[in-house]
Structure formats: structure tokens, C-alpha cells
N, C-alpha and C positions, 0 to 999 in steps of 0.2 A: 610441640607444646605438649607437656604433659597434663594429665588429669590426676590430682592429689599426689604429685611427684611420682606417678607411674606411667611407664611407656603404653600405648594404646593395647598392646598384645597381652599386658598383664592386669589389665582392668578386670575383675570378675565381681561376684555378688559382694566380697568383703567390701572392695573399693566403692561399689555403689551404696553400700549400707553406711558407708562413712559420711557419703555425701549428705544422708539423712540424719543420722546421729548428731553431726555437726552443723545441721542446719545451713547448709551452705547453699546460698541464694544465687540466682542467675546474675550474670556478671556481663562484662564485656567477652568474656571467654568461654562461658557455659550457658546452654539454655534447654530447658526442661520441655518435652513435649509427651503428654499422656498416650497419645496414639500416633501412629504415621498414617497420615491421611493425605492421599495424592489421587484421589479416584475421579474427581471433577478438576476442570480447567482452573478454577478457582483455588484449589486446594494445590494444585501443581505449581501455579505462580507463586504462591505463599511459601511452597517448599523451595523454590529459586531464590526468592527473596532472601530467604534464611540463609541459603548456603552462599551467595554472593555476598551478603552482608558481613559475613565473617572473615571472608577473604580479601574484602575492601579494609578491613581493620587489622586486627592483630591476630586473626586466626583464633581457632578455639573447637569448642566439641558441641554436637547437638546430641541429647540423650533421649531416645524415644522410649517411653515405656516406665518412666519416673513422673509421678504426680507431684505439684507443688501446693504449697499453702498460699493464703493470702498476701504473705511477704514475699513471694518468688522464691520460696527456699523449699528445697528437697523434702518431701513430707512422707514418701512411701514408694518403694520399688514394687510397682504393678506388674509390669510386664505387659505384653500384648501377645494376641494370638495371631499368628502368621499363617495364613491359608496355604501359599506358594512356599516351594523351597526357598531358601534364604538367599542362595547364589542367584536364582532367578529374579527375586525381589531387588537385589541390588543392582544386578543387570539393567534392569526397567529404570531405577533410579540414576545409575550412573548416566545411562544413554540420554535422560531428560538433562542433565545437567550438563551434558556436551552440547546438545543440540539448543538448550534454553538459555545458556549464558555466554556472553561473548565479552574479552577473549575467554577460550575454554580454560577453566581452572584446573590445574594440574594436581595430583596429590591427595584428592579428597578419598579418605580410607574409610571402610567400614569394619566393626568389629561387634561381633553376636556374643551376648551373654545369656546363659540360660538360666531362669529362676526355679526354685524348688518347685514350685505350682504347675511346671510344664510350660511356663511362658517363655518369652524372650524378649531382651533389651537390645536396642539398637544404639550403639555408639558411634557418631559419625565424627570423624576428625578432618577439619578443613585448615589446612596451612593458611598463613600469611601469604599472600600472592607478592610475586614481585613483577608482575604484569597487570596490576590493579592501574586504573580502576574496571571492574568488571560490570556489565550491564545485562540485566534480565530482558531478553528480547522473545517474549511469548504470548500469542494472541493478542499482537497489537501493545503489548506493555513494552516500552523502551525507556526503563528508568534504572539509575544507579543507587544502589542501598548500603549502608554502612552500620556496622553493629556498635550501640552505645550501651550504656549500663541498664542492662536487661532487657533491652529492646532494640528495635533497628529503626533507622529513619532515613529518608531520601536525601542523597548526598547534596550539599549546597554548592554553589558554583566556586566558592573558596576551595573547599574541600576536594571537589573534582580538580582543580588546577594544582593543587598540591600533589594529589595523588598521581597526575601524569608527570609531574617534575620528578617525583620521587622515582617511578619507574623508569624513568630516562637515565637517573644519575646512579641509580645502586649499580647498574651492570659496569658502568664506566669506573665507579669507585674501586671496584674489585680488579677490573683491569690494571687500574693505577696502582693499585696495592702491590699486585703480582710484579708488575714492572719495577717499582722501586725497591722491593725485596730483592728481585734479581740484581739489579745494580748494586745493592749493599754487600750481597753475596760474591759478586764478581770481586768487588773491591776489598774483600776479607773482612766485612764488617756483619756478616751474617751472626747468627748466634752462637757459633763458633766457626773459625776460618777452617774452610776444607783443605786436605794436603793436596790433590792435584788439580790441575788447571781446569780439565773438562769436567763440568758440573750438571746435574739433573736437579732442577728445581720443580717441585709438585704444590700446589695449593688444593686445599679441599675447603671452600669458603661457605658456610651457610648463609643464606640470606639475612637470617637474623642478627648476624655479626654487623652487618652494616645500617640495621634499621633500629639501634638503642634498645635492643632487649636485654634483660636480666642475664648477666653473666653466669657462668658454671660454677658450682660449688668448688672451691679450690681442693678441698680435700679429695674430691673425685678425680681431678687431674692426675695426682700424684701416683695413682694406680692404673692409670688407663694403658691397656695393652696395646701399645703403638708398634708399628714394624718399621725399622730403618731400612731403606733400598739395600741390597747387596747382604745384609745381615741377617740371616736366620735365627741365630742363638740369642735368645734375648738374655740370657744371663752374661753375654759379654756387654750389653749396655750399662753405661752409667746414667744416672738420672738425678736431677735437682728440680728444685723449685727455683722460679725466678720472677722478675716484676710483670711477665706477660702471662704466667702460667705454670707450665711443667716442660722440661725438654729432658729427652733421652739421646744419648750421644755414644760414640765408639771413639776412643783416641787412636791416633797414629804414632809409634814410637818416635817418628823422627819429627812430630810437630803437627798440629792441626788435628784435623779428627776424618775418619773415612766418610762419615754422615751424621746426619742427626735429625730427629722430629720434634718440633715445637709444638705443643698443643697450647692454644691460647685460651684465656678465660671466656671468651666468645665462643668457643667450640671449634674454631678454625684450627687448621692442621696444615704446618708446613714442614714437609720433608725435602731436605737437601743431600745430595750424595755426589762424592767423588771417586767412587769406587767401580760402580756398575758400567760406566761407559769405556769398558775395554782394561782397566786397571786389573780387573780380577782375574785376567786371562794373559795366555802368553803373547796373543796378537795385540798389541796396544792399541793399532790404529784400526781395529775392526769391530763394529758392535758385535757383542756376543751373543749369537742365537744358537739354540733357543733360550739360553737363560736369560737374556734381557726380556724378551714378552713376558717369559714365565713369572719373573720377578715382579713386574710391573703389575701383573694381575693380582700377586699375593700381597704386595704393598698396598694397593688400592683398596682391596677389598678387606684386609685385617685393619686398616685405617679407619674405613667406612664401619667396620664393626665397633671399634673402639668409639667412634662419634656417636653410633645407636647406644652403646651402654653408658655415655655421658648424658645421654637425653638430648642429642642435638637432632633438631627437625628439620627436614628437607622444605625447600629445595636448597640443593648445593651446587655449587658451581665448581667444576674440576679444572684448572690451569696448570698447564704443564710448559716449561721451557728448558731446551738443551742449550747449554753455554760453552763457548770455545770449542765448538764441535766442527769447524770447517775442515774438509779432508777426511774426516772420520766415515770409514767406508760402510755401507749398510748391505750385507749379504742377503740375498733371497731366501736363504734357510734350503735351497736346494742344491746340491754339490755341482750337478750338471749345468745347471742355468749359470751358477757362479762362475764356473770355468768358461763357458760360453761368453759371458759378458767380459771375463779377462783377456780373452783372445780377440773380441771383437773392439777391445777399449771402450766399452760403455763406462759412462762415468755413474757410478753407483754410489757417491758420496754426498755428504751434506756441502751444501754451496754457499753457506754463509757462516760466519761466526756464532752467531746466536739465532736459534730455531724457536720461534714463539708459536705455539699451537693454538688453534681455534678453544675457546673453552666450551666445555661440555656441561650440560644442565641436567642435573640428576634429581628427580622427583622421589625416588624410593632407594635409600640407603642399603638395600638389600637385593632387590629384584632388578633394580637397574644398571647394577654395577658391571655385570658382564658386557652388556652393549655398550656401556660408556667406555671401558676399556679397548673393546674391539675397534671404537670409532677411532680411539687416541693412537692405536697402533697403527692403523690404516694411514693416518695423517704422518706419523714418524717414516713409514716406508715409503709414503709417495715425496717426503721431503728428501729421501735418499734416492729417488730417480727411479723408483718402482711405481708399478700401477696400484699397489696397495700390498698389504701384508698376506702373506699366503698360509695353508693350512699348515707347510712345514715350519713356520715360524710360531705357531700356536701351541701352547703348553696341553 
């Protein structure tokens, strides 16, 4: 979620002064606090109620160090004095959130802004949670809170019922979407038909895409710096707008395409490829190592960066499937071990036509990408008969 169309990292005094100049009022997504007060148990409980209420609603920002007028509009960027270091303050707050709210709210992020008077403003971003509802469990307080227009209130039984139902269904909706798109791509009904039979299908799906949030500005989609698997040179890409958003693709001279990346108006990314799974090398029946893991890292990292620039907010689910890959050999990446496997007749191939890997939850589109890709590569190598991917397969 953006604050005045700015990413959290781009919020500065200019943005904060815009809130004052525009008399931006508190809402379901913005709350102003003159001071950060968490010294007493009562203050800590209120802090947890505020944080959890945003996660149980649509997400938003709490801005500490901004005063409001009688109409709940920003009136002055006053700032605060923070006696301890900023990192230490946030560690204490984050620890309180992790121990005082159940289930844990992932992705709560701080951003500090220095004022000209030597004070600081703390902007806390709370994402909409896909594990809602969250309850405050502190000092005997066990209640659920939700952010409303300019305030918070205890959740009603119907609201709790709906939140539990939505939490259960969103994950399934994402998996169903991935499965349906894989089926369409196999049948040649993807955005563009792929040239070869072996295919990689990758979806990066923000929670917001399945919860009725506002679509991304179509003008931004046309310039998204996406990365097609196996194709490093972006000047080879063709691009066009379509009803779903924008697509970048590389044609094959004999028909179909090497691969494409579709960016949806909801911020979701679909990458489909038929080049990377052996067709870009001489050995057509062997997963190319170390090219494949290196390319997977680049593709996911660069498309995550494109999502950040588009203003997509986590959490994001990454889902990967390899299609028509039965019999494709997965080498260990260590020549001696591969020779031993061949002599001993070890089966290091995919044992089924379509391999659907477990989805991966990403709470930060920058910090979490490396560990997410490591987990995916580990699953791929296990599917190929190995204990996991080794350092020899890492870029």
C-alpha cells in the first residue's frame, strides 16, 4: 500500500508536509499519533490493538510524530524525541508485535524520517494480512480489532466469520488460478503459445490481487522492467498492451514464442517459458546447470523488482510448475557425482509429467527473494531424485 502514491522508502518530509497541506484526514488506511507511547501495559495494549486492526482490515500506515486537528486531519509534522537508537526502538516494538498478536503479522515495516528540528517521525506500514483475523493476546486481553473510518472497533461475530472464511479461501484461489493457467498453457491457450513442449510456468501473486484491491495504473504496466526466463537482452522483447495488462514476449521464427511475461492490472506476474528447460543447450534431455538455477534467481529477483516499482505490496505467493518434464535428467552439478550416478544407474529424472511445487510466501519483495529461490531450487532438485540442490548448482 502506498502513502500518497509513494513507496514507504520514498516517504520524506515533503510527503509528510503534503499530508498537512492537503489536510488529509485519518481513514481506514492512515492513523496519526503525536507520540509513540509504549511505556505502560495499557499503552502497549493500545499499540497492539492499532497494529492488528490494520492487518485485519485493508492494511495501512500509522504515522507517529504528526499532530491532527479536531477533524482528524494532519495539522503539523511535530516529530518526536527518541532517546534510544532507532533500531533498538523498532526491535522492541517488533518483539511486542510478535509476542502480543496471534497469529504473527508478517511484513510490518518501519520507516524513519528526520525533521529539520532534529526530531524524527516513524511511519509504520502494516500490510493487509492473508492470515487474518489476528487477536491481541496481552495481559489477559484476548480480542480482535478492525480498522474503520478513522478509528478501530472490536470485530463482530459476522466480521470474524467472514475473515476466517476469506483467510481459508484466498490461498486456494491462488492455487486454483495457477492450476488453471498451467492447463491453458499446456493446451496452447496461454497469452502466446510456447514453441517447445517442456514448459516452465511461474506466478508471483500478491494477496491484493485476490481481495478486490484497486488495480495498478495501466500506464505504469507498459514500462515494467520484467525479465523473461532464458532471455537476458530486453531489446529482443516485443511488448504490447492487452485486456489483462501488458505482455512482453520473444517470438520463435518457426511459430509460437520462446517465452513471455504477462503483468496483470492487479500486479500479478505470469512468466511462461519453453526455452530454459534444455532447449537452450545441446543436451536437450538434461536440465542445464548452473544456467538454470542462475536464471531462476535472476528472473524472480528482477520481476520482484518490477513489482516493487509498480507499487505492488506484499505478501506475495510464488508458485512454480514444470510441465511435460517426465524423464528430464536433473544433474547434481558435480561432475564426479553425476558420473557415479550414471554408473550406478541412479534415477535422477523427474518421475512425472507435470511437477507442481509448493507455493512460497514472500513478505518482502527484496529481502526475502534469495531465501525463497533457495527453497524453490531445493524442491526442484528433490523432485529430480537428489537430497537438495548443492553449492555446485548455485550461482
